[in-house]
DOZATOR-424198 format. One record per residue (C-alpha): residue number from 1; residue in three letters; chain; x, y, z. Coordinates in steps of 0.05 Angstrom, whole numbers. Layout:
DOZATOR-424198
<r><i>NUM</i><aa>ala</aa><ch>A</ch><X>X</X><Y>Y</Y><Z>Z</Z></r>
...
//
This chain:
DOZATOR-424198
<r><i>1</i><aa>unk</aa><ch>A</ch><X>2905</X><Y>3737</Y><Z>2975</Z></r>
<r><i>2</i><aa>unk</aa><ch>A</ch><X>2845</X><Y>3760</Y><Z>3014</Z></r>
<r><i>3</i><aa>unk</aa><ch>A</ch><X>2827</X><Y>3788</Y><Z>3082</Z></r>
<r><i>4</i><aa>unk</aa><ch>A</ch><X>2798</X><Y>3719</Y><Z>3096</Z></r>
<r><i>5</i><aa>unk</aa><ch>A</ch><X>2864</X><Y>3684</Y><Z>3083</Z></r>
<r><i>6</i><aa>unk</aa><ch>A</ch><X>2902</X><Y>3732</Y><Z>3128</Z></r>
<r><i>7</i><aa>unk</aa><ch>A</ch><X>2850</X><Y>3726</Y><Z>3184</Z></r>
<r><i>8</i><aa>unk</aa><ch>A</ch><X>2847</X><Y>3649</Y><Z>3178</Z></r>
<r><i>9</i><aa>unk</aa><ch>A</ch><X>2923</X><Y>3643</Y><Z>3180</Z></r>
<r><i>10</i><aa>unk</aa><ch>A</ch><X>2924</X><Y>3687</Y><Z>3242</Z></r>
<r><i>11</i><aa>unk</aa><ch>A</ch><X>2872</X><Y>3645</Y><Z>3278</Z></r>
<r><i>12</i><aa>unk</aa><ch>A</ch><X>2908</X><Y>3581</Y><Z>3262</Z></r>
<r><i>13</i><aa>unk</aa><ch>A</ch><X>2979</X><Y>3609</Y><Z>3269</Z></r>
<r><i>14</i><aa>unk</aa><ch>A</ch><X>2990</X><Y>3578</Y><Z>3201</Z></r>
<r><i>15</i><aa>unk</aa><ch>A</ch><X>3043</X><Y>3603</Y><Z>3151</Z></r>
<r><i>16</i><aa>unk</aa><ch>A</ch><X>3019</X><Y>3652</Y><Z>3100</Z></r>
<r><i>17</i><aa>unk</aa><ch>A</ch><X>3049</X><Y>3646</Y><Z>3030</Z></r>
<r><i>18</i><aa>unk</aa><ch>A</ch><X>3040</X><Y>3695</Y><Z>2973</Z></r>
<r><i>19</i><aa>unk</aa><ch>A</ch><X>3059</X><Y>3671</Y><Z>2903</Z></r>
<r><i>20</i><aa>unk</aa><ch>A</ch><X>3057</X><Y>3714</Y><Z>2841</Z></r>
<r><i>21</i><aa>unk</aa><ch>A</ch><X>3064</X><Y>3677</Y><Z>2774</Z></r>
<r><i>22</i><aa>unk</aa><ch>A</ch><X>3093</X><Y>3716</Y><Z>2716</Z></r>
<r><i>23</i><aa>unk</aa><ch>A</ch><X>3108</X><Y>3702</Y><Z>2644</Z></r>
<r><i>24</i><aa>unk</aa><ch>A</ch><X>3144</X><Y>3732</Y><Z>2585</Z></r>
<r><i>25</i><aa>unk</aa><ch>A</ch><X>3090</X><Y>3762</Y><Z>2540</Z></r>
<r><i>26</i><aa>unk</aa><ch>A</ch><X>3077</X><Y>3719</Y><Z>2479</Z></r>
<r><i>27</i><aa>unk</aa><ch>A</ch><X>3100</X><Y>3775</Y><Z>2433</Z></r>
<r><i>28</i><aa>unk</aa><ch>A</ch><X>3168</X><Y>3771</Y><Z>2467</Z></r>
<r><i>29</i><aa>unk</aa><ch>A</ch><X>3175</X><Y>3696</Y><Z>2461</Z></r>
<r><i>30</i><aa>unk</aa><ch>A</ch><X>3249</X><Y>3700</Y><Z>2446</Z></r>
<r><i>31</i><aa>unk</aa><ch>A</ch><X>3264</X><Y>3749</Y><Z>2503</Z></r>
<r><i>32</i><aa>unk</aa><ch>A</ch><X>3338</X><Y>3748</Y><Z>2523</Z></r>
<r><i>33</i><aa>unk</aa><ch>A</ch><X>3363</X><Y>3738</Y><Z>2594</Z></r>
<r><i>34</i><aa>unk</aa><ch>A</ch><X>3364</X><Y>3813</Y><Z>2607</Z></r>
<r><i>35</i><aa>unk</aa><ch>A</ch><X>3292</X><Y>3822</Y><Z>2586</Z></r>
<r><i>36</i><aa>unk</aa><ch>A</ch><X>3270</X><Y>3762</Y><Z>2628</Z></r>
<r><i>37</i><aa>unk</aa><ch>A</ch><X>3307</X><Y>3790</Y><Z>2688</Z></r>
<r><i>38</i><aa>unk</aa><ch>A</ch><X>3272</X><Y>3857</Y><Z>2679</Z></r>
<r><i>39</i><aa>unk</aa><ch>A</ch><X>3204</X><Y>3824</Y><Z>2675</Z></r>
<r><i>40</i><aa>unk</aa><ch>A</ch><X>3220</X><Y>3781</Y><Z>2737</Z></r>
<r><i>41</i><aa>unk</aa><ch>A</ch><X>3242</X><Y>3843</Y><Z>2775</Z></r>
<r><i>42</i><aa>unk</aa><ch>A</ch><X>3178</X><Y>3879</Y><Z>2758</Z></r>
<r><i>43</i><aa>unk</aa><ch>A</ch><X>3138</X><Y>3818</Y><Z>2782</Z></r>
<r><i>44</i><aa>unk</aa><ch>A</ch><X>3177</X><Y>3817</Y><Z>2848</Z></r>
<r><i>45</i><aa>unk</aa><ch>A</ch><X>3164</X><Y>3891</Y><Z>2858</Z></r>
<r><i>46</i><aa>unk</aa><ch>A</ch><X>3089</X><Y>3883</Y><Z>2845</Z></r>
<r><i>47</i><aa>unk</aa><ch>A</ch><X>3086</X><Y>3826</Y><Z>2895</Z></r>
<r><i>48</i><aa>unk</aa><ch>A</ch><X>3125</X><Y>3866</Y><Z>2948</Z></r>
<r><i>49</i><aa>unk</aa><ch>A</ch><X>3077</X><Y>3925</Y><Z>2939</Z></r>
<r><i>50</i><aa>unk</aa><ch>A</ch><X>3016</X><Y>3882</Y><Z>2946</Z></r>
<r><i>51</i><aa>unk</aa><ch>A</ch><X>3042</X><Y>3838</Y><Z>3002</Z></r>
<r><i>52</i><aa>unk</aa><ch>A</ch><X>3060</X><Y>3898</Y><Z>3046</Z></r>
<r><i>53</i><aa>unk</aa><ch>A</ch><X>2989</X><Y>3905</Y><Z>3072</Z></r>
<r><i>54</i><aa>unk</aa><ch>A</ch><X>2980</X><Y>3830</Y><Z>3082</Z></r>
<r><i>55</i><aa>unk</aa><ch>A</ch><X>3044</X><Y>3825</Y><Z>3122</Z></r>
<r><i>56</i><aa>unk</aa><ch>A</ch><X>3023</X><Y>3883</Y><Z>3167</Z></r>
<r><i>57</i><aa>unk</aa><ch>A</ch><X>2954</X><Y>3852</Y><Z>3178</Z></r>
<r><i>58</i><aa>unk</aa><ch>A</ch><X>2985</X><Y>3783</Y><Z>3191</Z></r>
<r><i>59</i><aa>unk</aa><ch>A</ch><X>3021</X><Y>3805</Y><Z>3253</Z></r>
<r><i>60</i><aa>unk</aa><ch>A</ch><X>3066</X><Y>3749</Y><Z>3279</Z></r>
<r><i>61</i><aa>unk</aa><ch>A</ch><X>3043</X><Y>3696</Y><Z>3230</Z></r>
<r><i>62</i><aa>unk</aa><ch>A</ch><X>3101</X><Y>3664</Y><Z>3192</Z></r>
<r><i>63</i><aa>unk</aa><ch>A</ch><X>3100</X><Y>3689</Y><Z>3121</Z></r>
<r><i>64</i><aa>unk</aa><ch>A</ch><X>3137</X><Y>3683</Y><Z>3055</Z></r>
<r><i>65</i><aa>unk</aa><ch>A</ch><X>3131</X><Y>3710</Y><Z>2985</Z></r>
<r><i>66</i><aa>unk</aa><ch>A</ch><X>3160</X><Y>3689</Y><Z>2918</Z></r>
<r><i>67</i><aa>unk</aa><ch>A</ch><X>3150</X><Y>3697</Y><Z>2844</Z></r>
<r><i>68</i><aa>unk</aa><ch>A</ch><X>3148</X><Y>3639</Y><Z>2796</Z></r>
<r><i>69</i><aa>unk</aa><ch>A</ch><X>3156</X><Y>3640</Y><Z>2720</Z></r>
<r><i>70</i><aa>unk</aa><ch>A</ch><X>3100</X><Y>3603</Y><Z>2685</Z></r>
<r><i>71</i><aa>unk</aa><ch>A</ch><X>3075</X><Y>3597</Y><Z>2615</Z></r>
<r><i>72</i><aa>unk</aa><ch>A</ch><X>3010</X><Y>3632</Y><Z>2598</Z></r>
<r><i>73</i><aa>unk</aa><ch>A</ch><X>2990</X><Y>3571</Y><Z>2558</Z></r>
<r><i>74</i><aa>unk</aa><ch>A</ch><X>2961</X><Y>3509</Y><Z>2594</Z></r>
//
């Protein structure tokens, strides 16, 4: 997300959405549920840390954040 996106959303009073895609590293292809949960939690923490500034700058603009598991391969 950029300063431009935050500013544009504010001008338009449009919702601001931050999405962070994460994946299980290829070397851990057979990661169990516990390992996947740990990786997801780390991704959620990174997104929360990064979104903190955007949310402050966005003021009253509606906003949401989520993580999504995706494969690194197309």
